[in-house]
C-alpha positions in Angstrom: 76.2 35.0 98.5 73.4 36.3 100.7 69.8 36.2 99.7 68.7 39.4 98.0 66.0 39.6 100.7 68.6 40.3 103.4 70.5 42.8 101.3 67.2 44.7 100.6 66.3 44.6 104.4 69.6 46.1 105.3 69.3 48.8 102.6 65.8 49.7 103.7 66.8 49.8 107.4 69.8 52.1 106.6 67.6 54.3 104.4 65.0 54.5 107.2 67.7 55.5 109.7 68.9 58.2 107.3 65.3 59.4 106.8 64.7 59.6 110.5 67.8 61.8 111.0 70.9 59.7 111.3 73.6 61.3 109.1 76.8 60.2 110.8 78.5 57.1 109.4 78.5 53.7 111.0 82.0 52.4 111.8 81.6 49.3 114.0 81.1 45.6 114.0 78.2 44.0 112.2 76.8 42.9 115.5 76.7 46.5 116.9 75.4 48.0 113.7 72.5 45.5 113.5 71.9 46.0 117.3 71.4 49.7 116.6 69.1 49.1 113.7 67.0 46.7 115.9 67.0 49.0 119.0 65.9 51.9 116.9 63.2 49.8 115.3 64.5 50.1 111.8 64.7 46.3 111.7 62.4 43.8 113.4 65.3 41.4 114.3 68.9 40.9 113.5 69.8 38.0 111.3 72.4 35.4 112.2 76.0 36.4 112.2 76.9 34.7 108.9 73.9 36.3 107.1 74.7 39.8 108.5 78.3 39.5 107.3 77.3 38.1 103.9 74.8 41.0 103.3 77.4 43.6 104.3 80.1 41.9 102.3 77.8 41.8 99.2 77.1 45.5 99.6 80.9 46.3 100.0 81.6 44.4 96.8 78.9 46.0 94.8 78.5 49.6 96.1 80.8 52.3 97.5 78.4 52.8 100.5 79.9 50.0 102.6 83.5 49.2 103.3 85.1 46.4 105.3 88.3 46.9 107.2 90.1 45.4 110.2 91.1 47.0 113.5 93.1 45.0 116.0 92.2 41.8 114.1 88.5 42.5 114.3 86.3 43.1 111.3 84.9 46.7 111.1 82.3 47.9 108.7 82.0 51.5 107.6 78.6 52.6 106.2 78.6 56.0 104.5 75.2 57.3 105.6 76.1 60.9 104.7 76.4 59.8 101.0 72.7 58.9 101.0 71.7 62.5 100.8 74.9 64.3 99.7 77.1 62.1 97.6 80.7 63.4 97.5 83.0 63.3 94.5 84.6 60.3 96.1 81.2 58.5 96.2 80.4 59.4 92.6 83.9 58.2 91.4 83.5 55.0 93.4 80.1 54.4 91.9 81.5 54.9 88.4 84.3 52.5 89.2 81.7 49.9 90.2 79.5 50.7 87.3 81.3 52.3 84.3 78.1 52.8 82.4 77.1 55.5 85.0 79.9 57.7 83.7 78.4 57.6 80.2 75.0 58.4 81.5 76.3 61.4 83.5 78.0 63.0 80.5 76.1 65.8 78.7 74.9 65.1 75.1 
């Protein structure tokens, strides 16, 4: 399990990228995603490979915003940046699947 510090750093960097105008999803290797975040100065430096993957895997297991897949035997990460500002029904349903108590909170009295 990654340190919560690295997960927070990734979320802050993705949020900053979104705030600065990036709306299209990421769909790439962890190395290229983190290179983008560093090149655009959303992160000071990229963590080591194992830490990068652990942070993204933790997010994939606990949120609908990050998904892991494989393409030609290579690990590919999809990060749904468009959901940061306009969550779709798919996003809301996935969130309630991760956290059933959200459904109760969303229902009117």
